[in-house]
C-alpha positions in Angstrom: -36.6 -25.2 -1.9 -33.1 -26.0 -1.5 -31.1 -24.1 0.8 -28.4 -21.8 -0.6 -25.5 -22.8 1.7 -23.3 -20.1 0.5 -25.8 -17.4 1.6 -25.6 -18.8 5.2 -21.7 -18.4 5.0 -22.2 -14.8 3.6 -24.6 -13.7 6.2 -22.5 -14.9 9.1 -19.3 -13.3 7.7 -21.5 -10.1 7.2 -22.6 -10.3 10.9 -18.7 -10.5 11.8 -18.0 -7.7 9.5 -20.5 -5.6 11.1 -18.9 -6.0 14.4 -15.3 -5.4 13.1 -16.7 -2.0 11.7 -18.1 -1.3 15.2 -15.2 -2.1 17.0 -13.2 0.2 14.8 -15.3 3.2 15.3 -14.0 4.2 18.8 -10.6 4.8 17.0 -11.8 7.6 15.0 -14.9 8.7 16.8 -14.3 10.4 20.3 -13.4 13.5 21.9 -15.7 16.2 20.4 -16.9 13.8 17.8 -13.7 13.0 16.0 -10.5 11.7 17.3 -7.6 9.7 15.9 -4.5 9.5 18.1 -1.8 8.3 16.0 -1.1 7.6 12.1 -0.8 4.0 13.1 -4.5 4.1 14.4 -5.6 5.8 11.1 -3.8 3.1 9.0 -5.3 0.2 11.1 -8.7 2.1 11.0 -8.7 2.4 7.2 -7.5 -1.2 6.8 -10.5 -2.8 8.8 -13.1 -0.3 7.1 -11.7 -1.1 3.6 -12.0 -5.1 4.7 -15.4 -4.9 6.3 -17.5 -1.8 5.1 -19.4 -3.9 2.7 -21.3 -5.7 5.6 -24.5 -3.8 5.0 -24.5 -4.0 1.2 -24.1 -7.9 1.6 -27.2 -8.2 3.6 -29.4 -6.5 1.0 -27.9 -8.5 -1.6 -28.6 -11.6 0.2 -32.3 -10.6 1.0 -32.9 -9.7 -2.7 -31.5 -13.0 -3.7 -33.9 -14.9 -1.6 -36.9 -12.6 -1.5 -37.0 -10.8 -4.8 -39.2 -10.9 -6.9 -41.9 -12.0 -4.3 -42.7 -15.6 -4.1 -46.1 -15.0 -2.6 -48.8 -12.4 -2.3 -48.0 -8.9 -0.8 -50.1 -9.5 2.1 -48.5 -13.0 2.8 -44.9 -11.1 2.3 -45.8 -8.4 4.7 -47.3 -10.8 7.4 -43.8 -12.8 7.1 -41.8 -9.5 7.2 -43.6 -8.2 10.1 -42.9 -11.0 12.5 -39.5 -11.6 11.2 -38.4 -7.9 11.1 -40.6 -5.5 13.0 -41.6 -7.4 15.9 -38.0 -8.1 17.1 -36.9 -4.6 16.1 -39.6 -2.9 18.3 -38.7 -5.2 21.1 -35.0 -4.3 21.1 -35.7 -0.4 20.6 -37.5 -0.5 23.8 -34.5 -2.3 25.5 -32.2 0.2 24.1 -34.4 3.1 25.0 -34.4 1.9 28.7 -30.7 0.9 29.2 -28.8 3.7 27.4 -29.4 7.5 27.8 -32.3 9.0 28.9 -35.2 6.8 28.7 -37.8 9.7 28.4 -35.8 11.3 25.6 -35.3 8.1 23.9 -38.8 7.3 23.7 -39.7 10.7 22.8 -37.5 10.5 20.0 -38.8 7.5 18.5 -41.9 9.1 17.3 -39.7 10.7 14.5 -36.7 8.3 14.0 -34.6 5.4 15.2 -33.4 5.3 18.8 -30.2 7.4 18.7 -29.1 5.4 21.6 -28.7 2.4 19.3 -27.6 3.9 16.0 -27.4 0.6 14.3 -30.8 0.4 14.0 -30.9 2.8 11.2 -30.5 -0.2 9.0 -33.9 -1.9 9.9 -35.6 1.4 8.9 -33.7 1.2 5.4 -34.7 -2.4 5.1 -38.3 -1.9 5.8 -38.1 0.7 3.0 -36.9 -1.6 0.5 -39.4 -4.2 1.7 -42.3 -1.5 0.8 -41.0 -1.2 -2.8 -40.5 -4.8 -3.4 -44.0 -5.6 -4.3 -44.0 -2.6 -6.6 -41.1 -3.8 -8.6 -41.8 -7.5 -8.4 -44.0 -7.7 -11.6 -41.3 -6.0 -13.5 -38.6 -8.2 -12.0 -40.2 -11.4 -13.2 -39.9 -10.5 -16.7 -36.9 -8.1 -17.0 -34.3 -9.0 -19.6 -30.7 -9.3 -18.8 -30.3 -6.1 -21.1 -32.8 -4.2 -19.4 -31.5 -5.1 -16.0 -27.9 -4.2 -16.8 -29.1 -0.7 -18.1 -30.6 0.1 -14.7 -27.7 -1.1 -12.7 -25.4 0.9 -14.8 -27.5 3.8 -14.1 -27.1 3.0 -10.3 -23.3 2.5 -10.8 -23.2 6.2 -12.0 -25.0 7.1 -8.8 -22.4 5.5 -6.7 -20.0 8.2 -7.8 -22.5 11.0 -6.6 -20.8 11.2 -3.1 -17.4 11.9 -4.7 -18.9 14.3 -7.3 -20.7 16.4 -4.3 -17.2 16.5 -2.5 -15.5 17.7 -5.7 -17.9 20.2 -6.4 -19.0 21.3 -3.0 -16.9 23.0 -0.5 -19.3 24.7 2.0 -22.9 23.4 2.0 -25.0 25.3 -0.4 -28.7 24.7 0.5 -30.6 23.2 3.2 -33.3 20.7 2.6 -34.7 17.3 3.6 -36.8 14.8 1.9 -38.9 14.2 4.9 -39.4 17.9 5.6 -36.9 18.0 8.6 -34.2 20.4 8.7 -31.0 19.0 7.4 -27.8 20.2 6.0 -27.2 19.1 2.2 -24.1 19.0 0.2 -23.8 20.6 -3.3 -27.1 20.4 -5.2 -26.8 18.1 -8.3 -29.1 17.6 -11.2 -32.2 19.2 -10.4 -31.8 19.4 -6.7 -32.8 22.8 -5.1 -33.9 24.0 -1.7 -37.5 23.6 -3.0 -36.7 19.8 -4.5 -34.4 17.2 -3.0 -35.6 14.8 -5.5 -33.1 15.1 -8.3 -32.7 13.1 -11.5 -31.1 10.0 -9.9 -32.9 10.1 -6.6 -35.2 7.3 -7.6 -32.5 4.7 -8.9 -29.9 5.4 -6.3 -29.2 4.0 -2.8 -29.7 0.5 -1.6 -32.3 -0.4 -4.1 -29.2 -0.8 -6.4 -28.2 -3.7 -4.4 -31.6 -5.2 -4.5 -31.2 -5.2 -8.4 -27.5 -6.7 -8.2 -28.9 -9.6 -5.9 -31.6 -10.2 -8.8 -29.0 -10.1 -11.6 -26.5 -12.4 -9.9 -29.3 -15.0 -9.2 -30.8 -14.9 -12.7 -27.7 -14.2 -15.1 -24.4 -14.9 -13.3 -23.0 -18.3 -13.1 -21.1 -19.7 -10.1 -18.0 -20.7 -12.2 -14.2 -20.0 -11.8 -14.6 -17.1 -14.2 -17.0 -15.3 -11.8 -15.0 -16.3 -8.8 -11.7 -14.6 -10.4 -14.0 -11.5 -11.2 -15.2 -11.6 -7.5 -11.7 -11.4 -6.1 -10.7 -8.7 -8.6 -13.7 -6.5 -7.8 -13.2 -7.1 -4.0 -9.4 -6.3 -3.9 -9.9 -3.1 -6.1 -12.9 -2.1 -3.6 -10.6 -2.6 -0.6 -7.9 -0.7 -2.0 -10.0 2.4 -3.2 -11.8 2.5 0.2 -8.8 2.0 2.5 -6.7 4.5 0.6 -9.6 6.9 0.2 -10.3 7.0 4.1 -6.6 6.8 5.0 -5.9 9.9 2.6 -8.8 12.0 4.1 -7.7 11.2 7.6 -4.1 12.2 6.9 -5.1 15.5 5.0 -6.7 16.7 8.2 -3.6 17.9 9.8 -1.0 16.4 12.4 -1.9 13.6 14.7 -3.5 13.6 16.9 -6.4 14.7 14.7 -9.4 15.9 16.4 -12.6 18.1 15.7 -16.2 17.9 15.5 -18.2 15.1 14.3 -18.6 16.6 11.0 -15.0 16.1 10.3 -15.3 12.3 10.5 -18.7 12.5 8.6 -16.5 13.9 5.7 -14.0 11.2 5.8 -16.8 8.8 5.6 -17.6 9.7 2.0 -14.8 7.2 1.1 -16.5 4.4 2.9 -20.2 5.4 1.9 -22.3 2.2 1.8 -23.6 3.3 -1.5 -20.3 4.6 -3.0 -18.6 2.6 -5.7 -15.6 1.3 -3.7 -17.8 -0.2 -1.1 -20.1 -1.6 -4.1 -17.2 -3.2 -5.7 -16.2 -5.1 -2.4 -19.8 -6.2 -1.9 -20.2 -7.6 -5.3 -16.9 -9.2 -5.4 -17.5 -10.9 -1.9 -20.8 -12.3 -3.2 -19.1 -13.7 -6.3 -16.5 -15.1 -4.2 -18.9 -16.9 -1.4 -21.1 -18.1 -4.5 -18.5 -20.9 -5.0 -19.4 -22.4 -1.6 -21.2 -25.4 -1.9 -20.5 -28.0 0.7 -22.1 -28.5 4.0 -20.7 -30.7 6.6 -20.6 -30.7 10.5 -19.3 -27.0 10.8 -21.9 -25.8 8.5 -24.8 -27.6 10.2 -23.9 -27.0 13.9 -22.3 -23.5 13.5 -22.9 -21.7 10.5 -26.6 -22.6 10.0 -27.9 -21.6 13.5 -25.8 -18.4 13.4 -27.2 -17.5 10.1 -30.8 -18.3 11.2 -30.3 -16.0 14.2 -28.3 -13.4 12.2 -30.8 -10.7 12.3 -31.2 -11.0 16.0 -27.3 -10.9 16.4 -27.4 -7.6 14.5 -30.2 -6.1 16.8 -28.6 -7.1 20.0 -24.8 -7.0 19.3 -24.1 -3.2 20.6 -25.3 -4.3 24.2 -22.4 -6.5 24.2 -19.9 -4.9 22.0 -19.9 -1.5 23.8 -19.1 -3.1 27.1 -16.4 -5.3 25.5 -14.7 -2.6 23.5 -14.6 -0.4 26.7 -13.3 -3.3 29.1 -10.3 -3.9 26.6 -9.4 0.0 26.2 -9.1 -0.1 29.9 -7.3 -3.4 30.1 -4.8 -2.7 27.3 -4.7 1.2 27.0 -4.8 2.6 23.4 -2.5 3.6 20.7 1.5 2.8 20.6 1.5 3.3 24.5 -0.8 0.6 24.8 0.2 -3.0 26.4 1.0 -4.3 22.9 2.9 -1.4 21.5 1.9 -0.7 17.8 -0.1 -3.8 17.6 -2.4 -2.5 20.6 -5.2 -1.2 17.9 -5.5 -3.9 15.4 -5.3 -6.7 18.3 -8.0 -4.6 20.3 -10.5 -4.2 17.1 -10.2 -8.0 16.4 -10.5 -9.1 20.0 -13.6 -6.9 20.5 -15.2 -8.3 17.2 -14.3 -11.9 18.1 -15.3 -11.9 21.7 -18.6 -9.8 21.0 -19.5 -12.0 18.0 -19.0 -15.1 20.0 -21.3 -14.0 22.9 -23.7 -12.6 20.7 -24.0 -15.7 18.7 -24.6 -18.0 21.5 -27.2 -15.6 23.0 -28.9 -15.1 19.9 -29.2 -18.8 18.9 -30.3 -19.9 22.3 -32.9 -17.0 22.6 -34.1 -17.9 19.2 -34.8 -21.6 20.3 -37.1 -20.6 23.2 -40.5 -22.3 22.2 -43.0 -20.1 20.8 -41.8 -16.9 21.6 -38.2 -17.2 20.2 -39.0 -15.9 16.8 -40.6 -12.8 18.0 -37.3 -12.2 20.1 -34.8 -12.8 17.4 -36.6 -13.0 14.2 
């Protein structure tokens, strides 16, 4: 099978975007849970979230493009995924549990969920869930027509509006339920949801499975021509504007700066940047169409992009160990906000510097760890 060079560039870019997103979070998450010091910080937070929030969907589309429908038996698929995904995740979950927070509490919490000392690991649990349904959907995916697939993607697009429908209809939370039986606060119930039924009409066709269908659709039915490339830029720019404006508008509407409050305040703002919301979905699809035009290899690809792409999953797993320290160091070094060492440019430069330094250090470490004979694949995937 010929290697899809553009997917390597996409994965490496998505890794950097993840680090930009996590470098941005300290500028709106702080204090009692939510803290934005100035309007300038709010602007830059919104810009970087708008540019990079599609990072997680990009990983799903790339994985679907390569893996879906399955190329081998379910047993072989799970054997490969277990070695590639589960073993490194379990290893680094233990590391995070030991080095951050209270180890005893961290290990106890692992019985129910990911390690909250390393919140970014939520992604792996979601990814495993998609891998659980891939074998079920693969027979359908092998023979689905373009029109049929478009119908399901169209339904999924409708579900990307649900976060905004809930926001418009909701106000105070109306009920309490959780799909796994654990108590959780839910937003306004829609289309069959109730305190005794969290599985509404669109439950089974919503969420990240939509990006899996998008990856299949692009692979099978979308040509990588100039027309698609132009559509890609249109989708990406529209998604960026909607995400950036939506986030900034919500922050600004929360009161005079500095804006602070409990974590729930920031959670409400994040409706605008929901991974499975329409603005982020537009950005993700746009970037895939843009990157699909990349075809050349060369020395930079062979010596930089390809090794980083192969180690991309490991980079995701370990990056917070480095990024958190780099972010704290730069905040101590340069200060924060307009009173910082770089004036009004303190925040954007600090975000980009944190992401770049972390990406460089983590990339080197991940590539070297992955190349350890015999055990490298179990450490980095």
